[in-house]
N, C-alpha and C positions, 0 to 999 in steps of 0.2 A: 505493500501498499505506499502511497504517496506520503511526503512528510510534510508538515504545515508549509515550509517554505515552498516547497514543491507548487503546492497548490496554489499558494498566493499567487506566483508567477505565472501560472497556467490563465486566474483569473486576472491579472494584471495583462498578457495577452488578448482576453476576450472584450475587456474594457475598452481596450484601444480598439479593437473590433470597431464597439459600441460607438466611439466617438469619430471614426469615419462614414459612417452611415449619416448620407446625404439626403438633400432633396432632389426630387424628381430630375432625371435627365430633362435637359432641353425637348430633345425628341420625343420623348414620352409624354411630357406636357402636351407638345403640341397633336401628340399622336393621338389624345381625344378630341380632335376638331372633328377629324376624316368620321372618327366613330358618330361622333354625333350627326354630322352633313349625311352620313350613310344609314344612319338608324332607321331613317323613315322608310328606306327602300329594303330593310331586312326583309326576306320571306318569311311566310307565317310558320313555314316548317323551321326556319331558324331561331324565332322569337321563342315557339313552342320550347323546343330543346331547352333555350335557356331560362326558360322558365321553371322545366322538368328538375335540372341542375342544381337550381336555387332553393328549389323543393325540397332535395334529395340531399341539400346542405344541411338543411334545418333537420329533418330524419337522423341524419349523422348523428348531429349534437345529441340529439335524446335518445337514440336505439340503437348508432352504429350501422346499422344496413351492410346494403353491398358493398360498402368504402371499410369496413374493417380489415385489416388483413392479417394473414396466416403470418403466427409468428415462427411457426419452424425452421420456415430456410433462412431466414436471420439468426435464430439461436446456431444452428446448425455452423453456419458461419461464423461466429462467436466463437464455438465451441472448438472448430479446429484453428482459429488464430491465437486460443490464450491455451491451448493443449489440455483443456478442462478435461478431469475425469473425476467419479466420485471419489470419497474419502474411503479408507480400508475398512473404514467399523462401519460404511453404509451398505444398504443395499443397490446391487444393478441398478440405476434410473437413467432418468434423464436429464439434461439442463433445462432449466426451468430463468423464468424473468429474476424472477428473485434470486438467483445465483447470481446472475449477471451484474448486479448493482454491488457486487464486492469485485469485481475484476480491475485490474489497473487501467487508468484512464488510454493508455496507449494501446491498449486493443481496442478499447471502443472507439478512442477515434479515427484505427485505422477500419475497423471495418464499416463506420459512418462514412469516410471518403470513399472507400470502394462503392459501398451503395448508391452514393452520388455521382461518381462517375455512372456507373452501369445505367443510374434511371435516366440521366441528362441524355445518354445515345439512345436511352429509345426513346426518349420523346423530340431527339430530333429527327431521326427515324419517322415517328411518326406525323410530326409534322410538315416533313415533306413529303411524305405522302397523301395526306388529305390535302397538302398546298396544290398537289396538281390539280384537282378539281377543281376548282377556284372558290366562289364566294359559298357555295351550296355546300360542300364539304367541312365546313367551320360548326353547321350541325354534329358533326360526329366529332370535330376537332375540341370543341371547348369542353362537353363534359368530359372527354378522355382524360384532358388534360388536369383538370380538376379533380378526377380520380386519381390520378399520377402523383398529384403532389399530395395529396393528403395520405396515399400509399407510403410515400416515399417518407414523410414526415413520423408516419407510426413505425416505419421501421427505424427510423435513428431513434425513436424513445426507447424501444427495444435494444438498441445497442449501449444505450446507457440505464438499463434498469429499469422502467418504466414500463409498466403496462396500459396499451391500449385500448383495452377493452374497458376500463374503468371510466364512469362519466365525465370526472374531473382531469383526466388527460385527456379526452376525445375535445373540450372545452381548449386543454393545451395544442392541443395538434391545429383547433379552428386561430388559435391566438400566433403561433409562428406561420401561419400562412396570410392573417391580416398583418402581419411585422411585416412580410416579403414583401406585400401591395402598397403599403403605406408609403405616407412621406415623414417628411423629417421630423415633425409635428405628432402625428401616430404613432412613429416608432419610438418617440420618447414617453408618449403614455402607457405605448404596451410596455415598454421593458418596468416602469412602476409597477403597473399591474403586476407582471409575472414575476415580482420579486418575491411576491407573497409564497409563493409556494415554496421556496427553499426557506421560510421563516416562520410561517404558520403554519399551525396544524390545521390538516383537512377538513375538520369540522367546522375550524372559524373560517373558510373561505368563502363566506356569504358571497362576499362581492362579486367573485367567479361565478359561483352556480348560476346563475341568469347572465347567457354571453347576449350583450348588447347589440355588439358589432358585426354577426354572421353575415347579415344581409348588404351590411358596408363593405366587407370580403368581397363579397362577389361580385358588388356594382363595380369597386375598382378592377377587381379581376378583367369584368367586361370592359370597360373603359381601355384597358390597356392593348387591346386589339383591334384597336384605331387602324394602325399602320397594317397589320395583317390585312381586315377586311380589304383595305385600299388597294395594297398588291395583290389579293389572291385575283382581283378581275384580270387577272394579268397570269395565266398558268404560269407561266416559268418562272416570272417573278415571285408569285406567291408560292411556290416547290420553298425557294431559296427561302425567304423570309419567316413563311412557316416552319422551316428547319431551325433558323437561326433566333426567332422568338421562343417557342416551345424550347430549346436549350436552355437560353437566358433564363426562361422562368424553372426552369428545371432546378437548375444552378442556383437561382436566390433563393429559392423556397430551403433546397436540400440545406444551405451553407446559412441562413435562418435558423433554421431548427438546430443543425449541427452545435451553433454557437451556443442559444438559450438553452437546449437541454444538457451539454458542458458545462455552461454557468450554473446551472442547478444541481449536477449531480456535484463539480466542486463546492459551491456552499454547502451543502448538506455534510460534506465530510468535514469543510473548517468548522462546524457547528458542531460536528460530533466529537471531533478531536477538542473542540474549547472545554466543552461541557464532560469529557472524560479525565 
């Protein structure tokens, strides 16, 4: 296990990353304009799919639904990276999420990095494929990217020993998604809010029990497709921009989840060392 000094150094690295989080890039800001202009021309099929994805996001917070990830694949990666085996005084058993919470940070970070690279590559291929079909294929692409983003965050949660099946963890998942798509003011508010996860008992997290921002998450997500919708009117450009934007989306989501879960685990370990 890491020393207090090692944990503090790791925490400083995350705090530097938090300071580097800036406002939206200029192209992202003006990217919302073409979305607003094109929105009135959006086919009903696409609008319907966006509405379905919004409803499913709310259902995910309440009950998990189809966006819940299977933890076995991620646990097997962690098991291999850590060289984990049951203790000699234990009967043969499989690795659990509870066991992962005691793994060294370097193992957690290694597997999380591998997952982010893998999911970003998958999102790139998905964006290029749906980009070939032009505007109409966004009806497939938007829910698919949303689902992949949620599952990536859940996999990173498992890497740090947190169970995404729990409702409080699903709320944390949505907050990570919200952080990745927020401006600098929104990021600061979310960081303040998430700090409670490492310092307050679950029973007292009433301010997190009601998620007010999940609709804003999807609204922001949708706004950021402005450039993509514009360029998907041209099939070749749509393929290139689809791949680029999808890859950037998964990289941003993965980085945010990685840093926020890592910070949470570090703070919990520091708190345990202080109490010990």
